[in-house]
C-alpha positions as CSV (number, residue, x, y, z in Angstrom):
1,M,-18.0,3.5,-10.9
2,R,-20.1,3.4,-7.7
3,K,-18.5,0.2,-6.6
4,I,-15.0,1.7,-6.9
5,F,-16.0,4.5,-4.5
6,I,-17.5,2.1,-2.0
7,V,-14.4,-0.1,-2.0
8,A,-12.2,3.0,-1.7
9,A,-14.2,4.3,1.3
10,M,-14.0,0.9,3.0
11,A,-10.2,0.8,2.4
12,L,-9.8,4.3,3.9
13,T,-11.9,3.3,6.9
14,L,-9.6,0.4,7.6
15,A,-6.4,2.3,6.9
16,G,-6.8,4.1,10.3
17,C,-6.3,0.8,12.1
18,E,-2.7,0.2,11.0
19,T,0.7,0.3,12.4
20,A,3.5,2.3,10.8
21,R,4.8,-0.9,9.2
22,Q,1.5,-1.9,7.7
23,D,1.0,1.7,6.5
24,R,4.3,1.5,4.7
25,Q,3.4,-1.8,3.1
26,L,0.0,-0.5,2.0
27,G,1.7,2.6,0.4
28,G,4.2,0.4,-1.4
29,A,1.4,-1.9,-2.6
30,V,-0.7,1.0,-4.0
31,I,2.3,2.6,-5.8
32,G,3.5,-0.8,-7.1
33,G,0.0,-1.9,-8.2
34,G,-0.6,1.3,-10.1
35,A,2.7,1.2,-11.8
36,G,2.4,-2.5,-12.6
37,A,-1.1,-2.0,-14.0
38,L,0.0,0.8,-16.2
39,I,3.0,-1.0,-17.5
40,G,1.1,-4.3,-18.0
41,G,-1.7,-2.6,-19.8
42,L,0.6,-0.6,-22.1
43,A,2.8,-3.7,-22.8
44,T,-0.1,-6.0,-23.7
45,N,-2.8,-3.7,-24.8
46,S,-5.3,-5.7,-22.8
47,A,-7.2,-5.6,-19.5
48,G,-5.8,-9.0,-18.5
49,G,-2.2,-7.7,-18.8
50,A,-3.1,-4.7,-16.7
51,V,-4.7,-6.9,-14.0
52,A,-1.7,-9.2,-14.0
53,G,0.8,-6.3,-13.9
54,G,-1.2,-4.7,-11.1
55,L,-1.1,-7.9,-9.0
56,V,2.6,-8.5,-9.5
57,G,3.3,-4.8,-8.9
58,A,1.3,-4.6,-5.7
59,A,3.0,-7.7,-4.3
60,A,6.5,-6.4,-5.2
61,G,5.7,-3.0,-3.9
62,A,4.6,-4.3,-0.5
63,I,7.6,-6.6,-0.2
64,I,10.1,-3.8,-1.2
65,A,8.5,-1.2,1.1
66,D,8.6,-3.6,4.0
67,S,12.2,-4.6,3.5
68,T,13.4,-1.0,3.2
69,R,11.6,0.4,6.2
70,P,13.6,2.3,8.8
71,G,14.6,0.6,12.1
72,R,12.4,3.0,14.2
73,C,8.7,2.9,14.5
74,Y,6.4,5.4,16.2
75,Y,3.1,5.4,18.1
76,I,0.9,8.2,19.1
77,T,0.0,8.7,22.8
78,R,-3.4,9.7,24.1
79,S,-2.3,13.3,24.3
80,G,-1.4,13.2,20.6
81,H,2.4,13.2,20.8
82,R,4.4,10.9,18.6
83,R,6.8,8.6,20.4
84,Y,9.6,6.6,18.6
85,T,10.7,3.1,19.5
86,R,12.4,0.1,17.9
87,C,10.3,-1.8,15.5
88,R,9.2,-5.3,16.4
């Protein structure tokens, strides 16, 4: 259980260094991975099925989130204001 908290803390630390696109991909991967692990575990009644479902769900979630992103991105200025621009 302690390892899970350490990995979660490391992931949250790195999450602050992302662009809006990467943030959307990460969110899609987390949601897809959780749903895939739940479905895979329930369908096979095994941990291996949950792991496989989680991996497939995370990949699919990241791809779907990236392909459905809006055409405008934002960045935050030094004064804390949000500025919108076209995504690259």
